[in-house]
N, C-alpha and C positions, 0 to 999 in steps of 0.2 A: 504494500499500499504506500502510495506516495504522499508525502506531506506537501501541503500547498506552498510552504516556504521553499521546498526544494525545487519546485517548478519555476519559481520566480527568481531563483538565485542566479546572479550574474557570474559567469566564468571570469576570473581574473587572468588576463593574458599578459605576456611579457612583450617587449618591444619587437622582437622578431616575429611573433604571432601577429601583432598589430600591423606590422609592415605587410604581411600577407593579405590583410583585408583593406589596407589604406586606400589603394587606387580605386577599388570597387566602391568603397565608402564615399570618396571624394567625387566620384562620377555618378553617384546616386544609384548604383547598380547593386548594392548590398541589400537584399530583401529578407534574408533569414533573420527573424527577430532575435534569436540568441546571439548570432554573430554581430548584428547591428548593436545590440545592447552591450556586448563585450568591448567592441572598438570604441563606442561612445564613453563607456566607463573608463577605458584606458586613457583615451586623449583628454579625459576630464581631469586626470590627475598626473599625467606625464607631460611635462612642458615640452620636451623634445619631440615627441610624436604629435603633440597639438600644433607645434610650430610647423612641423612637416606637412600636416594636413592643411594648414592655412596657406602655405607656399604652393602646394600642389593645386589647391582650389583656385588660387589667384592665377597660376600658370594656365590652368584649364580655361578660365574665363578669357584671358588674353589670347590664347590660341583660337578659341571660337570666334572672337571678334577680329582677328587678324585677316581672315579671308573675306571680310565684308567690304573692305576698301576697294574701290575701283582702280584698276591699273591705268595709269595715265597713257593716253594715246601716243605720246612721244616715245615712251618706253616700249610700248607694243610694236611700233613701227621700227624702232632700232632692232628689236629682237627678231622680227620677221626678216629684216634685211640681213642680219647675221646668219640666220638659218638658210636663207637663199644662197648665201656664199659658201655654204659647207659642201 
């Protein structure tokens, strides 16, 4: 028979285990409730992993926004001319 407190218990993970989940967590791909709770618990008390998650999250945002800028026509024309001469 399982005690209710056992099912709500959060697994305490170390930094190596947290690293396994970090990218999925930052990308919003971590769906398993126990894994999600474990990584959130860990980054809640580990400054190193918290900082890493913040950096990775910011990097993801910047990468997503990087492709939204329109390439200037002058650059496109230069690239096309270079490709024609290959």
